[in-house]
LOLUMGU-216228 format. One record per residue (C-alpha): residue number from 1; x, y, z. Coordinates in Angstrom, 3 decimals. Layout:
BEGIN
<NUM; <X; Y; Z>>;
...
This chain:
BEGIN
<1; <-55.303; -11.526; 23.132>>;
<2; <-53.354; -8.416; 23.662>>;
<3; <-49.798; -8.445; 22.666>>;
<4; <-48.344; -6.465; 25.402>>;
<5; <-50.020; -8.546; 28.196>>;
<6; <-49.471; -11.671; 26.350>>;
<7; <-45.726; -11.329; 26.147>>;
<8; <-44.987; -8.703; 28.502>>;
<9; <-41.343; -7.719; 28.260>>;
<10; <-40.249; -7.783; 24.575>>;
<11; <-37.220; -10.429; 25.456>>;
<12; <-39.999; -12.999; 26.021>>;
<13; <-40.039; -13.463; 22.172>>;
<14; <-37.494; -15.883; 20.503>>;
<15; <-37.313; -17.175; 16.979>>;
<16; <-40.019; -19.903; 17.637>>;
<17; <-42.448; -16.905; 18.639>>;
<18; <-42.073; -15.019; 15.402>>;
<19; <-45.050; -16.459; 13.488>>;
<20; <-47.176; -16.251; 16.368>>;
<21; <-46.209; -12.671; 17.269>>;
<22; <-47.439; -11.888; 13.681>>;
<23; <-50.700; -13.401; 13.988>>;
<24; <-51.371; -11.218; 17.386>>;
<25; <-49.732; -8.236; 15.622>>;
<26; <-52.386; -8.444; 12.802>>;
<27; <-55.084; -8.781; 15.218>>;
<28; <-53.861; -5.577; 16.742>>;
<29; <-53.499; -3.504; 13.923>>;
<30; <-50.330; -4.708; 12.142>>;
<31; <-51.669; -5.983; 8.873>>;
<32; <-49.185; -8.526; 7.751>>;
<33; <-49.073; -7.630; 4.277>>;
<34; <-47.951; -4.296; 5.196>>;
<35; <-45.286; -5.717; 7.730>>;
<36; <-43.983; -7.995; 4.803>>;
<37; <-43.873; -5.046; 2.788>>;
<38; <-42.032; -2.775; 5.310>>;
<39; <-39.280; -5.399; 6.109>>;
<40; <-38.925; -5.614; 2.502>>;
<41; <-38.938; -1.755; 2.116>>;
<42; <-36.573; -1.545; 4.903>>;
<43; <-34.134; -3.836; 3.191>>;
<44; <-33.101; -0.739; 1.047>>;
<45; <-32.138; -3.117; -1.670>>;
<46; <-31.271; -1.249; -4.891>>;
<47; <-34.505; -0.178; -6.511>>;
<48; <-34.594; -0.460; -10.474>>;
<49; <-33.320; 2.913; -11.971>>;
<50; <-35.291; 4.879; -14.628>>;
<51; <-33.338; 7.727; -16.284>>;
<52; <-35.573; 10.225; -18.067>>;
<53; <-33.619; 11.852; -20.898>>;
<54; <-34.154; 14.126; -23.890>>;
<55; <-33.119; 17.271; -25.354>>;
<56; <-33.710; 20.389; -23.298>>;
<57; <-37.163; 22.124; -22.993>>;
<58; <-38.888; 18.810; -23.853>>;
<59; <-40.944; 18.635; -20.426>>;
<60; <-38.640; 16.014; -18.594>>;
<61; <-38.767; 17.627; -15.422>>;
<62; <-42.780; 18.000; -15.483>>;
<63; <-42.944; 14.363; -16.500>>;
<64; <-40.626; 13.469; -13.514>>;
<65; <-43.115; 15.501; -11.327>>;
<66; <-45.901; 13.662; -12.815>>;
<67; <-44.478; 10.278; -12.257>>;
<68; <-43.367; 10.933; -8.563>>;
<69; <-46.719; 12.534; -7.952>>;
<70; <-45.661; 15.668; -6.380>>;
<71; <-43.807; 18.982; -7.753>>;
<72; <-40.286; 18.610; -6.895>>;
<73; <-38.339; 18.931; -9.820>>;
<74; <-37.654; 22.535; -10.877>>;
<75; <-39.616; 23.492; -13.773>>;
<76; <-39.731; 26.614; -15.892>>;
<77; <-40.839; 27.218; -19.337>>;
<78; <-37.054; 27.789; -20.770>>;
<79; <-34.409; 25.359; -21.901>>;
<80; <-31.517; 24.227; -19.482>>;
<81; <-33.260; 24.573; -15.802>>;
<82; <-32.073; 21.258; -15.001>>;
<83; <-28.226; 20.520; -14.620>>;
<84; <-27.435; 18.321; -11.829>>;
<85; <-28.607; 14.617; -11.853>>;
<86; <-31.601; 14.542; -9.531>>;
<87; <-33.006; 10.898; -8.057>>;
<88; <-36.512; 10.383; -6.786>>;
<89; <-38.358; 7.487; -5.475>>;
<90; <-41.408; 6.503; -7.315>>;
<91; <-44.652; 4.053; -7.097>>;
<92; <-46.653; 2.571; -9.643>>;
<93; <-49.101; -0.426; -9.156>>;
<94; <-47.266; -1.446; -5.989>>;
<95; <-43.718; -1.229; -7.703>>;
<96; <-41.394; 0.800; -6.236>>;
<97; <-38.208; 2.395; -8.524>>;
<98; <-36.156; 5.397; -8.564>>;
<99; <-36.465; 8.087; -11.307>>;
<100; <-33.371; 10.195; -12.491>>;
<101; <-34.141; 13.663; -13.720>>;
<102; <-31.380; 14.935; -16.235>>;
<103; <-30.538; 18.073; -17.793>>;
<104; <-31.029; 18.339; -21.681>>;
<105; <-28.573; 16.583; -23.903>>;
<106; <-27.054; 18.577; -26.872>>;
<107; <-24.533; 17.632; -29.077>>;
<108; <-21.387; 19.866; -29.776>>;
<109; <-21.536; 21.923; -26.781>>;
<110; <-18.865; 23.321; -24.540>>;
<111; <-18.504; 24.519; -20.961>>;
<112; <-21.468; 23.738; -18.520>>;
<113; <-23.591; 22.605; -21.253>>;
<114; <-21.117; 19.633; -21.826>>;
<115; <-21.192; 18.855; -18.321>>;
<116; <-24.739; 18.690; -18.334>>;
<117; <-24.581; 16.395; -21.366>>;
<118; <-21.930; 14.274; -19.730>>;
<119; <-24.195; 13.839; -16.827>>;
<120; <-27.272; 12.658; -19.038>>;
<121; <-24.922; 10.047; -20.397>>;
<122; <-23.703; 8.949; -17.083>>;
<123; <-27.489; 8.846; -15.900>>;
<124; <-28.160; 6.588; -19.199>>;
<125; <-25.169; 4.418; -18.250>>;
<126; <-26.187; 3.943; -14.839>>;
<127; <-29.848; 3.042; -15.407>>;
<128; <-31.703; 0.104; -16.038>>;
<129; <-34.374; 1.335; -18.404>>;
<130; <-34.765; 4.940; -20.237>>;
<131; <-37.645; 7.159; -20.867>>;
<132; <-36.691; 9.245; -23.680>>;
<133; <-38.864; 12.236; -24.098>>;
<134; <-39.389; 14.252; -27.121>>;
<135; <-41.757; 17.129; -27.937>>;
<136; <-44.570; 15.686; -30.271>>;
<137; <-45.495; 19.099; -31.244>>;
<138; <-42.023; 19.988; -32.596>>;
<139; <-41.273; 16.456; -33.887>>;
<140; <-37.930; 14.473; -34.264>>;
<141; <-34.977; 17.003; -34.366>>;
<142; <-31.234; 16.308; -35.196>>;
<143; <-30.340; 16.401; -31.520>>;
<144; <-33.397; 13.547; -30.932>>;
<145; <-31.657; 11.500; -33.784>>;
<146; <-28.500; 11.907; -32.105>>;
<147; <-29.758; 10.757; -28.819>>;
<148; <-31.531; 7.722; -30.447>>;
<149; <-27.939; 6.977; -31.474>>;
<150; <-26.727; 7.475; -27.908>>;
<151; <-29.455; 4.957; -26.659>>;
<152; <-28.754; 2.376; -28.936>>;
<153; <-25.027; 2.353; -27.853>>;
<154; <-25.824; 1.882; -24.494>>;
<155; <-28.384; -0.763; -25.197>>;
<156; <-30.789; -0.131; -22.571>>;
<157; <-34.424; -0.708; -22.758>>;
<158; <-36.336; 2.308; -24.150>>;
<159; <-39.619; 3.749; -23.478>>;
<160; <-40.326; 6.467; -25.861>>;
<161; <-42.346; 9.282; -24.677>>;
<162; <-44.455; 11.455; -26.924>>;
<163; <-44.797; 14.522; -24.922>>;
<164; <-47.066; 17.601; -24.811>>;
<165; <-49.920; 15.643; -26.538>>;
<166; <-52.625; 17.444; -25.048>>;
<167; <-55.846; 15.964; -26.714>>;
<168; <-56.564; 13.593; -29.473>>;
<169; <-55.681; 16.047; -32.087>>;
<170; <-51.980; 15.736; -31.290>>;
<171; <-51.778; 12.012; -31.410>>;
<172; <-51.085; 12.122; -35.256>>;
<173; <-47.876; 14.023; -34.467>>;
<174; <-47.092; 11.357; -32.063>>;
<175; <-47.602; 8.437; -34.493>>;
<176; <-45.091; 10.374; -36.644>>;
<177; <-42.273; 9.492; -34.029>>;
<178; <-42.511; 5.561; -35.153>>;
<179; <-39.517; 7.048; -37.371>>;
<180; <-37.206; 7.083; -34.620>>;
<181; <-37.042; 3.336; -34.780>>;
<182; <-37.666; 2.866; -31.023>>;
<183; <-40.898; 1.189; -31.010>>;
<184; <-44.354; 2.752; -29.997>>;
<185; <-44.447; 6.189; -29.035>>;
<186; <-46.708; 6.819; -25.939>>;
<187; <-48.607; 10.080; -26.226>>;
<188; <-48.378; 11.757; -23.101>>;
<189; <-49.022; 15.240; -21.406>>;
<190; <-47.150; 15.651; -18.693>>;
<191; <-48.710; 18.813; -17.580>>;
<192; <-52.111; 17.558; -17.294>>;
<193; <-51.371; 13.635; -16.443>>;
<194; <-53.016; 12.479; -19.889>>;
<195; <-51.871; 9.146; -21.146>>;
<196; <-49.054; 8.676; -18.097>>;
<197; <-50.434; 5.492; -16.978>>;
<198; <-49.890; 3.807; -20.212>>;
<199; <-46.602; 4.950; -20.277>>;
<200; <-45.835; 3.798; -16.917>>;
<201; <-47.368; 0.483; -17.591>>;
<202; <-44.707; 0.035; -20.143>>;
<203; <-42.085; 1.429; -17.650>>;
<204; <-42.778; -1.458; -15.273>>;
<205; <-42.233; -3.933; -18.276>>;
<206; <-38.930; -2.494; -19.083>>;
<207; <-37.633; -2.410; -15.486>>;
<208; <-36.220; -5.485; -13.618>>;
<209; <-37.647; -6.740; -10.406>>;
<210; <-35.772; -5.212; -7.401>>;
<211; <-33.340; -7.587; -6.245>>;
<212; <-33.468; -8.768; -2.553>>;
<213; <-29.616; -7.610; -1.856>>;
<214; <-27.638; -4.819; -3.020>>;
<215; <-24.806; -6.804; -3.344>>;
<216; <-24.707; -9.509; -5.554>>;
<217; <-21.173; -10.617; -4.724>>;
<218; <-20.176; -14.166; -6.448>>;
<219; <-19.003; -16.418; -3.939>>;
<220; <-15.260; -16.174; -3.440>>;
<221; <-15.041; -13.129; -5.588>>;
<222; <-12.636; -10.209; -4.574>>;
<223; <-14.161; -7.631; -2.041>>;
<224; <-14.548; -4.261; -3.656>>;
<225; <-12.600; -1.140; -1.874>>;
<226; <-13.252; 2.371; -3.015>>;
<227; <-10.374; 4.830; -2.142>>;
<228; <-12.071; 8.126; -1.967>>;
<229; <-11.197; 11.648; -0.763>>;
<230; <-10.774; 15.047; -1.996>>;
<231; <-8.094; 15.927; -4.477>>;
<232; <-4.478; 15.277; -3.716>>;
<233; <-4.760; 13.338; -0.566>>;
<234; <-2.617; 10.603; -1.843>>;
<235; <-5.162; 8.192; -3.242>>;
<236; <-3.205; 7.276; -6.371>>;
<237; <-0.010; 7.055; -4.180>>;
<238; <-1.834; 4.906; -1.554>>;
<239; <-2.793; 2.502; -4.495>>;
<240; <0.518; 2.258; -5.992>>;
<241; <2.220; 1.360; -2.588>>;
<242; <-0.316; -1.462; -1.867>>;
<243; <-0.028; -2.682; -5.365>>;
<244; <4.110; -2.665; -4.864>>;
<245; <4.424; -0.833; -8.351>>;
<246; <3.689; 2.375; -10.206>>;
<247; <0.160; 1.293; -11.284>>;
<248; <-1.263; 5.102; -11.361>>;
<249; <-0.097; 8.432; -12.549>>;
<250; <0.719; 10.437; -9.739>>;
<251; <1.392; 13.961; -9.771>>;
<252; <1.347; 16.827; -7.314>>;
<253; <-1.003; 18.961; -9.510>>;
<254; <-4.356; 18.087; -7.791>>;
<255; <-6.873; 16.302; -9.723>>;
<256; <-4.571; 14.112; -11.970>>;
<257; <-6.820; 10.963; -11.780>>;
<258; <-10.144; 11.481; -14.146>>;
<259; <-11.293; 7.943; -14.443>>;
<260; <-11.665; 5.118; -11.450>>;
<261; <-8.886; 2.616; -11.968>>;
<262; <-9.739; -0.995; -10.878>>;
<263; <-6.858; -3.033; -9.800>>;
<264; <-6.863; -6.688; -8.505>>;
<265; <-4.399; -6.550; -5.728>>;
<266; <-2.701; -9.253; -3.294>>;
<267; <-2.597; -7.975; 0.007>>;
<268; <-2.693; -9.483; 3.550>>;
<269; <-3.152; -13.013; 1.716>>;
<270; <-6.097; -12.049; -0.220>>;
<271; <-6.929; -10.535; -3.670>>;
<272; <-8.624; -7.234; -3.450>>;
<273; <-10.431; -5.134; -6.155>>;
<274; <-9.176; -1.696; -5.473>>;
<275; <-10.674; 1.365; -7.059>>;
<276; <-8.560; 4.600; -7.192>>;
<277; <-11.089; 7.365; -7.832>>;
<278; <-11.110; 11.157; -8.930>>;
<279; <-11.079; 13.363; -5.807>>;
<280; <-14.504; 14.627; -4.937>>;
<281; <-14.258; 18.459; -5.401>>;
<282; <-16.238; 21.266; -3.610>>;
<283; <-19.343; 22.647; -5.430>>;
<284; <-19.845; 19.973; -7.686>>;
<285; <-22.579; 21.256; -9.698>>;
<286; <-20.260; 24.296; -10.948>>;
<287; <-17.577; 22.167; -12.350>>;
<288; <-17.297; 22.009; -15.999>>;
<289; <-15.887; 19.301; -18.509>>;
<290; <-13.935; 16.514; -17.216>>;
<291; <-13.784; 17.344; -13.746>>;
<292; <-17.742; 17.333; -13.299>>;
<293; <-17.691; 14.223; -14.924>>;
<294; <-14.733; 12.621; -12.680>>;
<295; <-17.185; 13.636; -9.693>>;
<296; <-19.992; 11.350; -11.248>>;
<297; <-17.491; 8.750; -11.657>>;
<298; <-16.417; 8.758; -8.400>>;
<299; <-19.741; 8.573; -6.940>>;
<300; <-20.392; 5.436; -9.344>>;
<301; <-17.361; 3.714; -7.948>>;
<302; <-18.623; 4.222; -4.372>>;
<303; <-21.748; 2.874; -5.376>>;
<304; <-20.289; -0.440; -6.847>>;
<305; <-17.904; -0.685; -3.654>>;
<306; <-18.510; -2.742; -0.567>>;
<307; <-16.228; -0.683; 1.608>>;
<308; <-14.886; 2.813; 1.382>>;
<309; <-11.454; 3.964; 2.391>>;
<310; <-11.534; 7.720; 3.200>>;
<311; <-8.157; 9.442; 2.684>>;
<312; <-7.658; 12.324; 4.923>>;
<313; <-4.697; 14.561; 4.691>>;
<314; <-3.560; 14.405; 8.132>>;
<315; <-1.202; 17.154; 7.867>>;
<316; <-4.137; 19.778; 6.973>>;
<317; <-7.136; 20.858; 9.034>>;
<318; <-9.929; 18.732; 8.565>>;
<319; <-12.123; 20.461; 5.657>>;
<320; <-15.657; 20.634; 5.112>>;
<321; <-15.136; 18.373; 2.020>>;
<322; <-13.513; 15.770; 4.067>>;
<323; <-16.779; 15.297; 6.456>>;
<324; <-19.122; 15.547; 3.215>>;
<325; <-17.243; 12.698; 1.403>>;
<326; <-17.437; 10.663; 4.811>>;
<327; <-21.387; 11.596; 4.784>>;
<328; <-21.429; 10.287; 1.003>>;
<329; <-20.016; 6.953; 2.272>>;
<330; <-22.159; 6.637; 5.305>>;
<331; <-25.435; 7.648; 3.405>>;
<332; <-24.545; 5.026; 0.432>>;
<333; <-24.589; 2.281; 3.276>>;
<334; <-20.959; 1.107; 2.696>>;
<335; <-18.250; -0.116; 5.196>>;
<336; <-16.274; 2.671; 6.337>>;
<337; <-12.403; 2.762; 7.314>>;
<338; <-10.780; 6.391; 7.673>>;
<339; <-7.046; 6.583; 6.892>>;
<340; <-5.331; 9.534; 7.740>>;
<341; <-2.283; 9.896; 5.320>>;
<342; <0.987; 11.724; 5.452>>;
<343; <1.283; 10.784; 9.051>>;
<344; <5.057; 10.479; 8.631>>;
<345; <5.288; 14.312; 8.292>>;
<346; <3.500; 15.363; 11.409>>;
<347; <5.151; 16.848; 14.434>>;
<348; <3.655; 16.478; 18.036>>;
<349; <1.614; 19.893; 17.833>>;
<350; <-0.130; 18.698; 14.783>>;
<351; <-1.059; 15.479; 16.067>>;
<352; <-2.570; 17.015; 19.216>>;
<353; <-4.698; 19.461; 17.238>>;
<354; <-5.610; 16.749; 14.749>>;
<355; <-7.245; 14.737; 17.636>>;
<356; <-9.327; 17.493; 18.853>>;
<357; <-10.421; 17.966; 15.393>>;
<358; <-11.673; 14.397; 15.115>>;
<359; <-13.249; 14.762; 18.351>>;
<360; <-15.476; 17.746; 17.317>>;
<361; <-15.985; 16.974; 13.525>>;
<362; <-16.126; 13.270; 13.288>>;
<363; <-17.944; 12.494; 16.338>>;
<364; <-20.930; 10.810; 14.254>>;
<365; <-18.607; 8.311; 12.860>>;
<366; <-16.450; 7.193; 16.024>>;
<367; <-17.411; 3.496; 14.850>>;
<368; <-15.158; 3.739; 11.901>>;
<369; <-11.816; 2.139; 12.129>>;
<370; <-9.162; 4.669; 11.872>>;
<371; <-5.570; 3.842; 10.730>>;
<372; <-2.639; 6.309; 10.351>>;
<373; <-0.416; 5.493; 7.463>>;
<374; <2.050; 6.947; 4.934>>;
<375; <1.289; 6.217; 1.409>>;
<376; <4.811; 7.774; 0.571>>;
<377; <6.960; 5.392; 2.985>>;
<378; <4.723; 2.528; 3.254>>;
<379; <4.256; 3.206; 6.983>>;
<380; <1.525; 1.240; 8.852>>;
<381; <0.005; -0.267; 5.423>>;
<382; <0.085; -3.500; 7.448>>;
<383; <-2.739; -2.160; 9.150>>;
<384; <-5.056; -1.461; 6.441>>;
<385; <-6.355; -4.945; 5.840>>;
<386; <-7.190; -5.862; 9.150>>;
<387; <-9.111; -2.444; 9.279>>;
<388; <-11.055; -3.364; 6.074>>;
<389; <-11.687; -6.754; 7.543>>;
<390; <-13.043; -5.446; 10.665>>;
<391; <-15.343; -3.142; 8.760>>;
<392; <-16.781; -5.593; 6.188>>;
<393; <-17.164; -7.857; 9.101>>;
<394; <-19.548; -5.650; 10.880>>;
<395; <-21.468; -4.528; 7.924>>;
<396; <-22.452; -8.176; 7.501>>;
<397; <-23.314; -8.928; 11.183>>;
<398; <-26.503; -10.358; 11.676>>;
<399; <-28.134; -10.686; 15.197>>;
<400; <-30.481; -13.418; 15.742>>;
<401; <-34.190; -12.614; 16.443>>;
<402; <-34.307; -14.099; 19.765>>;
<403; <-31.233; -12.321; 20.936>>;
<404; <-32.084; -8.934; 19.667>>;
<405; <-35.511; -8.882; 21.421>>;
<406; <-34.032; -10.185; 24.906>>;
<407; <-31.592; -7.093; 24.404>>;
<408; <-34.543; -4.763; 23.728>>;
<409; <-36.377; -6.186; 26.774>>;
<410; <-33.745; -5.180; 28.950>>;
<411; <-33.268; -2.221; 27.074>>;
<412; <-36.743; -0.809; 27.480>>;
<413; <-36.861; -1.930; 31.261>>;
<414; <-33.775; -0.206; 32.127>>;
<415; <-34.293; 2.862; 29.983>>;
<416; <-38.259; 3.276; 28.942>>;
<417; <-39.206; 5.943; 26.391>>;
<418; <-40.028; 9.365; 28.085>>;
<419; <-43.800; 9.944; 28.726>>;
<420; <-45.094; 12.531; 25.928>>;
<421; <-48.598; 13.772; 26.166>>;
<422; <-49.472; 11.517; 28.927>>;
<423; <-48.528; 8.257; 26.486>>;
<424; <-45.330; 6.147; 26.718>>;
<425; <-44.610; 4.337; 23.456>>;
<426; <-43.002; 0.863; 23.928>>;
<427; <-41.028; -1.369; 21.662>>;
<428; <-43.052; -4.597; 21.092>>;
<429; <-40.647; -6.429; 18.812>>;
<430; <-37.850; -6.027; 16.594>>;
<431; <-35.960; -8.044; 13.855>>;
<432; <-32.909; -7.396; 11.702>>;
<433; <-34.286; -6.705; 8.116>>;
<434; <-31.134; -7.291; 6.460>>;
<435; <-27.221; -6.620; 6.082>>;
<436; <-24.671; -5.072; 4.013>>;
<437; <-24.996; -2.604; 6.149>>;
<438; <-27.456; -3.882; 9.312>>;
<439; <-31.148; -2.798; 9.002>>;
<440; <-33.263; -3.153; 11.848>>;
<441; <-36.943; -2.753; 11.977>>;
<442; <-38.792; -1.879; 15.366>>;
<443; <-42.462; -2.221; 15.885>>;
<444; <-43.441; -0.004; 18.208>>;
<445; <-46.891; 1.389; 20.024>>;
<446; <-46.272; 4.829; 19.474>>;
<447; <-43.925; 7.319; 17.727>>;
<448; <-40.223; 6.729; 19.045>>;
<449; <-38.351; 10.238; 19.187>>;
<450; <-35.228; 10.975; 17.108>>;
<451; <-32.909; 10.885; 20.316>>;
<452; <-34.214; 7.631; 21.620>>;
<453; <-33.578; 5.883; 18.242>>;
<454; <-29.903; 7.387; 18.615>>;
<455; <-29.783; 5.879; 21.969>>;
<456; <-30.983; 2.390; 20.574>>;
<457; <-28.295; 2.596; 17.801>>;
<458; <-25.558; 3.576; 20.476>>;
<459; <-26.667; 0.583; 22.704>>;
<460; <-26.617; -1.912; 19.785>>;
<461; <-23.252; -0.913; 18.866>>;
<462; <-22.190; -1.408; 22.518>>;
<463; <-23.963; -4.666; 22.635>>;
<464; <-23.186; -6.361; 19.202>>;
<465; <-20.298; -4.311; 17.888>>;
<466; <-20.822; -3.228; 14.251>>;
<467; <-17.640; -1.708; 14.060>>;
<468; <-17.016; 0.160; 10.661>>;
<469; <-20.596; 0.086; 9.396>>;
<470; <-23.431; 2.548; 9.437>>;
<471; <-26.710; 1.033; 11.161>>;
<472; <-30.216; 1.630; 9.684>>;
<473; <-33.022; 1.673; 12.059>>;
<474; <-36.634; 2.183; 11.449>>;
<475; <-39.580; 2.299; 13.323>>;
<476; <-43.078; 0.906; 12.451>>;
<477; <-45.969; 2.459; 14.283>>;
<478; <-49.332; 1.153; 14.336>>;
<479; <-52.643; 2.610; 16.209>>;
<480; <-54.496; 0.102; 17.527>>;
<481; <-57.675; -0.804; 15.817>>;
<482; <-60.840; -2.940; 16.505>>;
<483; <-60.124; -6.546; 16.654>>;
<484; <-61.959; -8.465; 14.290>>;
<485; <-65.117; -10.638; 15.406>>;
């Protein structure tokens, strides 16, 4: 039986047809296990995080390349090459997880080395488990002992990697690392791959299973709002205004806030958890000391939030930093509100040019609610809560399968995909794989071009709203294979 001939228009499917469709999809090449895996993968839930840490030049990046199966982390035979915390996706025995490569940790260092050490400490704090890499040829050093103390304080599961064991003769060196008190040292050669399988088996035991949803909110708990923006746009002033008191230090000097400050605030008849963050500065990787760490903490606050309120100084031209910060929130999959602060000091000319800048530079986030406020005077603060609630409602919207496919059927009939190479790919079926943010998976007979995917996203917004939330659309393509006898 042919899927397309049997069902004709996609819109003929409803919820009751789903199981039958999946059976037919399996016959036509959509393997059910793979489809189920795709739906789970499309959920983009938080994969478990593995941090790879150790002192400089022990082979952390080489090990990361071995785990992810490709040369992506920069490797040189000198210490200190890795500075930024870099995340990759990995897969072992069917389990997916994230691997975080860090710079070498050292104690009692200054300048950028201190920034690198702070970054590694943050990676440990944010991870579900840690691989601690030690150079087995050198043995444990004072710095290694200091890392052990750091790991014990963090309380995270640790897998000890005795690296640079290139043959049986080096396993005695690896055994000496039992004295670190972290359990069995796994002898590994990151360069040649020796022993990495046993190491990864231990890693899987240490990592938790990936939860189904990104945001395990307790029922009735306060919604989490991150205030983000470049330094000195008024984030702390806004928090003080909505709180009704001076909760956060405010100073004209940019960069006063270093750590996120969580505040439970009654606003609009509800309790909200507001997180006032340090401003995100340009060229994060070149910052030193506290400012560098503040930027990392800002990213962590965004990771924990459900909705991001991006503050923009309406009195200044939109900067590249503003658009980059908005992109961070979108890429993190958070609901989004854009608040233009210092609106009370704008004259008519500036308002005109601001509108032109918004049309030009923020066209990709036209779906985000916009509020014009003054943190100093409190103007239009009453509009902030409805905007946040609108964004959260869009973020949690779910479209029933039958309604979605009726919409897709009408869309494909009215606006079919362009013919490419003599073929016209068709959408066979679609489903919403999850919410927070809304994620859709489309099953198609061929590759859908990026422009057509954007067209689908635009029409999804026109039909179902989704105000204030990014939408993720992925396409599953299967070539038809011979039917099973």
